[in-house]
N, C-alpha and C positions, 0 to 999 in steps of 0.2 A: 736346478733351479735358480733363475735368474734377481739379482738382487738392485734394486734402484739406486739413487748416491745415498739417500737417509737414514735407507733400513742397514746398507753395509759402512755407513759410518757409526753407526750403534753397534754393530756385531765385531768389525773393529775396534771398537774402543774397550768390548768384553774380552774379545782374546788378543789384545796389542802384545800383551807380555807371548803370547805362543806364536805370533805371525808374521813371519822376518820381511824387512821388509821386499821392494821388485824392483830390480833396476835395469829396466826399458831401455835394448840399445838396438842400432839399426848398423848396417854396413849404406855405408854412399861411396864407392867407386868412381870418381868423376880419368874419364879416359876418353881424349878426345879422338881413338886412333879405332876402338872397337865403337864408340859408341851409344847406344843403349841395351835394351832386352831384347828378345827373337820374337819376347809377345809384344812388342809395340811397333809404332811406325814409328815415333818420335825419335830421332838419333842422337837428339841436346842430350848427354847423361845428368844434365843440370837438373833436368826434371826430377830426376830423384832426390832433389833438395826439397823441389816445393812440395813432391809429394811428405817427406818427412816432415815440412812443416806441420800440412796437414795432419800427419798422423798425431802429431806432437799436441795440435789445437783439441785435439778429441779425448786426448788422452787426458791433458789438463782440466779439460770440461769435468769429466767422471772422478777430479782430484788425488789421480794417478799422479805417480810421480814424472818429470820431466824426462822424455826420452832422448836416449845418451845416443848420438850418432859419432862412428867410427869410420872416419874417411881421410884416405892418401892425399888430398889436399884441404886442409881445413880452411887459408887463407880464399881457398876459389868459395869452399861454401860459406862461408862467411858473407863473403861478397854479394851470393846472391840470396841471403838474409834481409841483407840487410836493407831492401826496399821494403819489409816490413816490422812492426812493434818488436822492442828489443821481450816485452814478457810474453811474446809469441815465439819463441826461438828457443829450441831443441841446444842442448849442451853439446858443443863439439869434439870432439876430441882426436889426437893424430894418430891414426892407425899406422901401428910398427908393424913393418913389413917384410920376414927374412926371403930367400928365395922359393920363387915359384918359378918352378920348369916346368911352362905350360906355354906355348905357342899362344901369343894374343891372339889367333883363329880359332880357339876351342870355344865350341858352342857354349853361352852364357859365361865368357869365359869373368865376369867381373864377381860372378857370386861365387867362384870359388876363396874369393878372400875373406870370404865370412870365417876361413877357418881361421883365420889370424887375428879373426876379431874373437874369437871364441878363445882361443892361447891367451890372447890377451887382456881379455875378463878371468880367465883361470889364475892368474899370475896374481892379479890386482883387485879381485874382488873381496868384502870380508866374507869370513864364514857365515854371518850372519842377514845373509843377503840371497834373494832369492836375484838368477839373472834368468830373463828375458828377451828371445831375442825374435825380432820380430820384420818382416820387409817392409819396406817404404810405403809400397801401394796397398794399405789398408786403413782400416779405420776402425778405434774402438768406439762401440753405437752403444754397447752398457760393460757393465760394470761384471768382473769376474766373478766366478761362484767362490764363496769364501772354502769350502766343503775340498774344492777343488786344490784352493790353492795351501790350506791346509794336508790336505794328498801329496801334493807335491813334496813340500817341504820334507813329509818326512820319510815317504820312500826314496827323495831324492831328484825325480824327475817326471816331468810330463811333458809327452812328444805327439802330434799330430799324426795318426797312423791312415793313409792314405791307402793304403793297398787295394782297396775296393773300388778304386774310383783307377788307377795307373795300369796292376794286371790287365785288368777286362777290354782298356783302352792299349796297351800293347801286345797283352799276349802273355798272360801269366810265366809259361815256361822261358819267353826271353829276356823279362823280366828279374825273375829267381836266376836265370843262370849269370845276368850282373852281375847282383847281389853278392855269389855268391862269389863272381873273379873274383869281385874287388874284397871281401872276406877274406879270402885264400884259402878258403873248404867251404864245405859240403855244409849247409845248413841244416836245421829240421823244423825252423819255421820262419823263414825270412820273413819281412816284414820293407815295407816300404814309406817313408817318413817325409811329408814336407816342411820344405824348411821355412817355414813361413812363422815358424810356433816352437819353441822350445823356453819350456819354466821347467829351471832345473837349480839345485843348490852348486857351489863353488867350489864342492867334493865331489860332488858326480863331474862337473864338468872335466875338472883333471883326469879323472879317469877317461871320459867321453876321447879329449882331446889325444890322450894316450894310445887310444883304440884307433881313432882317428888316421893319427897318424901314420899309422902302418897301414893303413888298408888306402889311405891317403897315395900312398908312394906307389902301391900295388896297381891302383886308379890310373895314373900317368902313366905308366906303362901297355893298360886295358886299352886308353881313350878309342887307338884306331879299330877294336873292334865291338865297344860298348855300342848300344843303343839310347843308353839313359848318359845324359852329360850334365855338371853340377855340384855341386856340394853335394844335396842330396844323396848320390847316389854310393859316397864315400862316409859317409854322418847314417846313413843308413845299414850299409854293413857295421859299421862300427855299432849302433845300437841294438842288431839285432845280435851280436857276437855277444853282445853285455846284456843282453837277454836269457842265451843260451848258460851264462853262466850264473847264473840265479837274481839277474837285476828285475823286480819290477819295473816296469814303465805305464804311468798314467797313458792313459787316451785321451785328451783331451777333446777331442770330435764327440765322440761320447757324450761330454758335459758340456758342448754347443760356446768353449770357449773361441773357438773359430769354425768357420767355412769358406772356403775359395769356389769363388762363383765365377762364372763364365756365361755372359750373355745366352740366353739360346736354352742354356743344357738341361737336361731333365734330368739328372742325375737327385738331384731333392729338390723339391716344389720351395716356392720360393718364401712360403712362412715357414721352413724351418729355418734359412738364411735370415728369418727376421728376427730370429731367436738369438740368434750368436752374437757373444759379446763381443768379437772382433772380422768384420767381412775384409776378406782378401778379395782385391780385383783386378788379377793380373791381366783378364783382358779387356780390362778398364782404366788403364792406370789415366786416361787425360781428365777421370773423371776428378779423379782423385786430385789431380793438380789443380782443375776449374777449383774446388772449394777449398783449397788452402789460399785464394783469393779474398774469399768472405774473412770479416774480421773477427767472429765468432762462429764455430763449428756448431753445422745443425744436424743431428742423425734423422730425424725424419726430411731434410733438403735432399742429403746422400741417398735418403732410400727412396724417394721418389725418382730420382734419377735411374737407381739400380736399375728400379721396376720398369721405366721405361724404355729403357737397353735390355732387357730382359724380351721384353716382348718385341722392339726388333729385332735380335739374333732370334727369338722360333720363329718369326719372319722367314730371317733368311734359312735358316734347318729345311723348311717345308719347302722354300722356292729349290732350294740343293737338290729334293730330296724328288722332289718333282720332275727338275731337269735330268736327273740320272736315270730316272726313271721311261722318260718319253724318250732321251738316248736309246734303250735300252730295248724299247718296243719292236717289233719288226716294223717296216714298212707298207703300208698298204697298196696294195697293186692300183693301178690307175685302169 
């Protein structure tokens, strides 16, 4: 059940003694060498700053805490933010970066630094805080379900299980082989978790970091043989290992805490996404960037654009299918 701001405030007041505060954070890695994401045609890494600005505005609209941006270039991020009012700015933190023995040609190179963000947060967050890791190409559309927040605080972690999307797309056997290679062992129930949403206690985060460190070391060796790259590979392996040790993991997607939407995709209909607390738009990053130009975030305005993009995406899919069918059809005899 989704809760609007007024109702959330009433319930939060009643449960304030039990609910920890939330520390929303996101990575902004500025790198002029590797540029942007493989999912974006915009090669300007500063685009992530504009996305973070929009995400922060959407959080503030719901009365949530300000977004914490962890970055390798604090001054560069502040320079991009300088053109917008101070009240809309996220909090900027210098990211503590250790050795990352990866060539910068590695697919999704920047996302690997989320691990440094997780390590830094595990060391610095107070015990009564919930760590909320988000991607910048997201927007908070409605308040998180209070019951979900309570459950994640009680059990330790809520993560976004997207196995039902990744397994069919790439082949379950191939994806599972990747997870087990990075985990270093056969797994009873390997799962793939999206990197755009993780809600957990600092205590669990410390456990996850310790487990993910060993997975990351194996991942770096296995990269040439893997079909999946980025932070999701070694974090999914670590979460699967912890689950086999008895750790309960709340599937936040089942609560519609977050939805990953690709224009034209038929995995779920638009109505399902309209009820999500957070929308992740990896294939529509420019949409998020354009929303950052407005003084206030308006979820209805963003949703209208998402719907329009979705219809265009559906048309592209139909045209591709028709083209593919035409290419396979035998030529008529003259």
